N, C-alpha and C positions, 0 to 999 in steps of 0.2 A: 897818669900811669893806668895802665888798666888790667887786670887778670880776667880769664876765662877758665872755665872748668864745666864739667859736666857730671848730673849725680841724679837723684830720684826727687826727695823730699824737699821743697824749697828751704824749711827751718834747718836739717839735718845738714842740707849743703851749705849756708849762708852760716852754720856754725864750725862748720869744720874749715873752712874756708878763713875763717876767724882765728881759731884754736892753731894752724898752722900759721898764721901770720905772728902772732903772738908768741909764737915759739921758735920761728925764723929769727927776729928781731928779739928775742929776749925782753920783750915788754909786758907788762903789768897794764891789765882791765880797769882803765876807771869807769867804764857804763857799767850800774847797776845789772848785774844777772838777769831779775825778771824785764829788765828793757829789750835784752838779747834774744829773750824765748817769745813764741808766739808763731804763726804761718801768716806771715805775708810775702809778697813780692820783694820787699828789700829790708835792708841793716845798715846799722852805722855805728859805731864804737870807737870813742877814744881812748889811747894806751897810752903810756908813760915811761920813761927808762931813763935812769941814773947811769952815767959811764963810770970807769972806775975812777976817772982824771976828774969826778963829781959835776959833769955835763949835763943838763937834763934835756930830755927829746921829747915831744907830744907828736901822736901820731892821729890821724883821723882817718876809719877805713870807711869806707862806704861801697857797698855792694846792691846790684839788683839780679833778680831774673829776670830773661830775655820777653821778651811782649809777647811771643808764640803762644805764650804759655805750656808749651810742650814738657815731658817731663825730661826731655833731653837740648832744652832749649841751655844757651849758653848762659854765664853769670858773668858779668861784666863790673867795673867798678874802679875808685881810685884810689890813691891813696895819697895823702899831705903829711909830709915831715916838716916840722917846725923843731928847730935847736937855735940854739945863739951863736954855734959856729959852725961855719959850712961843712968842714970836716966831718961832724957828728953828723949831719941829714946826707951826706954826700955818702958816709960810711951805709948806713941803715938802708939808703935807697941801694946798694952796692948789693946788699945782704940780700935781697929781696928779688931784685935782676937776676943773681945768681940759681935762687930757688925755682924761679921760673922757668930758665933755661932748662934746669935738671930736671924738672918735671914732665917736657916736651919729649 
């Protein structure tokens, strides 16, 4: 599953997408804040959530700036969701898909 967006500064764009993802999925970041800072063309972060039913879910978000290097180059990436129950993973995936459709 990929995500595309447009912005200026790479760090601010990556951080903005990461914060939006965490807010949409109600997940907490496991990756230390200092690992998310810096100005490079990519970012990866791990997130965790527990449902009200006690189900755990882990998500890995990795995004990178397009190779064009221009300020308006798209950001692409992948989201991997892991959960013991298929329903939990599908629910998080549905939230992410819905948020992408609303933003278009």
